[in-house]
C-alpha positions in Angstrom: -24.2 -32.1 -69.6 -23.8 -28.4 -68.7 -20.4 -26.7 -68.4 -21.5 -24.8 -65.2 -24.5 -23.0 -63.8 -24.0 -20.0 -66.1 -24.1 -22.3 -69.1 -27.2 -23.9 -67.8 -28.8 -20.5 -67.4 -27.9 -19.5 -71.0 -29.5 -22.8 -72.2 -32.6 -22.1 -70.2 -32.8 -18.5 -71.4 -32.8 -19.6 -75.1 -35.8 -21.8 -74.4 -37.7 -19.2 -72.4 -37.1 -16.4 -75.0 -39.5 -18.4 -77.3 -42.3 -18.0 -74.7 -44.5 -14.9 -74.4 -44.6 -13.6 -70.8 -46.7 -10.9 -69.1 -44.2 -8.6 -67.3 -42.1 -11.5 -66.1 -40.2 -11.6 -62.8 -37.4 -14.2 -62.3 -37.1 -15.6 -58.8 -34.1 -17.7 -57.9 -33.7 -20.2 -55.1 -30.3 -19.4 -53.5 -27.7 -20.3 -53.6 -27.3 -22.5 -56.6 -30.2 -21.1 -58.5 -28.8 -17.6 -58.6 -26.1 -18.0 -61.3 -28.6 -19.9 -63.4 -31.3 -17.2 -63.0 -29.1 -14.2 -63.8 -28.7 -15.0 -67.6 -32.5 -15.8 -67.7 -33.4 -12.4 -66.2 -31.0 -10.6 -68.6 -32.4 -12.4 -71.6 -36.0 -11.6 -70.7 -35.3 -8.1 -69.5 -36.9 -9.0 -66.2 -36.1 -8.1 -62.6 -34.4 -10.8 -60.5 -35.5 -11.6 -57.0 -34.9 -14.4 -54.5 -37.2 -17.0 -53.0 -35.8 -17.5 -49.5 -36.8 -20.8 -47.9 -35.6 -22.2 -44.6 -36.4 -25.7 -43.2 -37.9 -25.9 -39.7 -36.3 -28.9 -38.0 -37.7 -31.1 -35.3 -36.3 -30.0 -32.0 -33.3 -32.2 -31.3 -33.5 -33.7 -34.8 -32.8 -30.7 -36.9 -32.3 -32.6 -40.1 -35.9 -33.9 -39.9 -38.2 -31.3 -41.4 -41.2 -30.4 -39.3 -42.0 -27.6 -41.8 -40.6 -24.8 -43.8 -40.9 -21.0 -43.9 -40.7 -18.7 -47.0 -40.2 -15.0 -46.7 -42.8 -12.7 -48.2 -44.7 -10.7 -48.4 -46.8 -12.5 -47.4 -44.7 -14.9 -45.3 -45.6 -18.5 -45.9 -45.4 -21.2 -43.2 -45.8 -24.9 -43.9 -46.0 -27.4 -41.1 -45.9 -31.2 -41.5 -48.9 -31.8 -39.4 -48.9 -35.7 -39.7 -45.3 -35.8 -38.6 -45.9 -33.4 -35.7 -48.9 -35.5 -34.5 -46.8 -38.6 -34.7 -44.0 -37.0 -32.6 -46.4 -35.3 -30.2 -45.4 -31.8 -31.2 -47.4 -28.6 -31.2 -47.0 -25.3 -33.0 -45.7 -23.9 -29.6 -42.9 -26.5 -29.6 -41.6 -25.1 -32.9 -42.0 -21.4 -32.2 -38.4 -20.8 -31.1 -37.2 -22.4 -34.3 -39.7 -20.5 -36.4 -38.6 -17.2 -34.9 -34.9 -18.1 -35.5 -35.6 -19.1 -39.1 -37.6 -15.9 -39.7 -34.6 -13.9 -38.5 -32.3 -15.9 -40.8 -34.5 -15.1 -43.8 -34.5 -11.4 -42.9 -30.7 -11.4 -42.5 -30.2 -13.1 -45.8 -32.4 -10.6 -47.6 -30.6 -7.7 -46.1 -27.2 -9.2 -46.9 -27.9 -10.5 -50.4 -30.2 -7.8 -51.6 -28.8 -4.8 -49.7 -32.2 -3.6 -48.5 -34.1 -4.0 -51.8 -37.8 -4.8 -51.3 -39.3 -7.9 -52.8 -40.7 -7.5 -56.3 -44.5 -7.3 -56.3 -45.7 -10.3 -58.2 -49.4 -9.3 -58.4 -50.6 -9.9 -62.0 -47.2 -10.8 -63.3 -45.6 -14.0 -64.5 -43.3 -15.5 -61.9 -40.5 -17.6 -63.3 -39.0 -19.7 -60.6 -35.4 -20.9 -61.2 -33.1 -23.4 -59.5 -30.0 -25.3 -60.8 -31.9 -28.6 -60.8 -34.4 -30.6 -58.9 -34.0 -34.0 -57.3 -36.6 -34.6 -54.6 -38.4 -31.3 -55.0 -39.2 -30.6 -51.3 -37.8 -27.1 -51.3 -39.3 -26.2 -54.7 -42.7 -27.5 -53.7 -42.7 -25.1 -50.7 -41.5 -22.2 -52.8 -44.1 -22.7 -55.5 -46.9 -23.0 -53.0 -45.7 -19.8 -51.2 -45.5 -17.8 -54.4 -49.1 -18.5 -55.2 -50.0 -16.5 -52.1 -48.4 -13.4 -53.8 -51.0 -13.2 -56.6 -49.0 -13.8 -59.8 -50.8 -14.2 -63.1 -48.8 -17.4 -63.7 -46.2 -19.5 -62.0 -43.6 -21.0 -64.3 -41.1 -23.5 -63.1 -37.8 -23.3 -65.1 -34.8 -25.6 -64.3 -32.0 -26.9 -66.4 -32.3 -30.5 -65.2 -34.7 -32.6 -63.0 -35.9 -36.0 -62.2 -39.0 -36.9 -64.3 -41.0 -38.2 -61.4 -40.4 -35.1 -59.4 -41.5 -32.9 -62.3 -44.8 -34.8 -62.5 -45.3 -34.3 -58.7 -44.7 -30.6 -59.1 -46.8 -30.1 -62.2 -50.0 -29.3 -60.3 -48.2 -26.4 -58.6 -47.0 -24.7 -61.8 -48.9 -23.3 -64.8 -46.0 -24.3 -67.0 -42.7 -26.3 -66.6 -39.6 -25.7 -68.7 -36.8 -28.2 -68.2 -34.5 -28.8 -71.2 -32.9 -32.0 -69.7 -34.9 -34.8 -68.1 -32.6 -37.8 -67.9 -34.0 -41.3 -68.2 -31.8 -42.3 -65.2 -31.5 -39.4 -62.7 -29.2 -39.8 -59.7 -28.1 -36.3 -58.7 -28.2 -32.7 -60.0 -24.5 -32.3 -59.8 -23.8 -35.2 -62.2 -25.2 -33.1 -65.0 -22.6 -30.3 -64.6 -18.9 -30.4 -65.3 -18.4 -27.7 -62.7 -20.8 -27.8 -59.8 -18.9 -26.1 -57.0 -20.6 -24.4 -54.1 -22.0 -20.9 -54.6 -20.9 -18.5 -51.9 -22.9 -15.8 -50.3 -20.6 -13.2 -51.8 -21.4 -14.7 -55.3 -25.1 -14.3 -54.6 -24.7 -10.7 -53.5 -22.6 -9.9 -56.6 -25.2 -11.5 -58.9 -28.0 -9.5 -57.3 -26.0 -6.3 -57.6 -25.3 -7.1 -61.3 -29.0 -7.7 -61.9 -30.0 -4.4 -60.3 -27.5 -2.6 -62.4 
């Protein structure tokens, strides 16, 4: 069990220090992944950036994911075509939500990164960090999107995850680093003593610290 997200990040950093990387870039999934990723970026002497993902809900049933959008460049848009066909939805039906989510991503990048441009991943090792993985839906989208940015390798690095989910994600990553894979996984937060919510202000401060 980890004390908190910073402790999990230090543990992850110790493992990652033993691996040779080519000009690594650390990419956190906010909000929870940011305090984990900050110690990793410091340990590797790597820039820290964010992977911003927003779910695209079915109109009128926003909790049901019809797709997801990831900021770029290039922007990545995934649509759940089988679900859309089953509900009789077209791309046009989702356009208002897509536009709104695209604006959300742009606002978050402005707020949390204060105008910093995304780090160019071309030819570099991209290390994707979150505080843990249960179902892996968001991480699956993030990993697929990052491939579009031309990294040399995509490395998935998380402190804790469900074994079955890691196996499902394995084809999307060149390497997976996960120090804790419980035999009986129920929820990410059960493996932290302190798993409080991470505020937007905390994300902004962490990104400022990484830039300094």
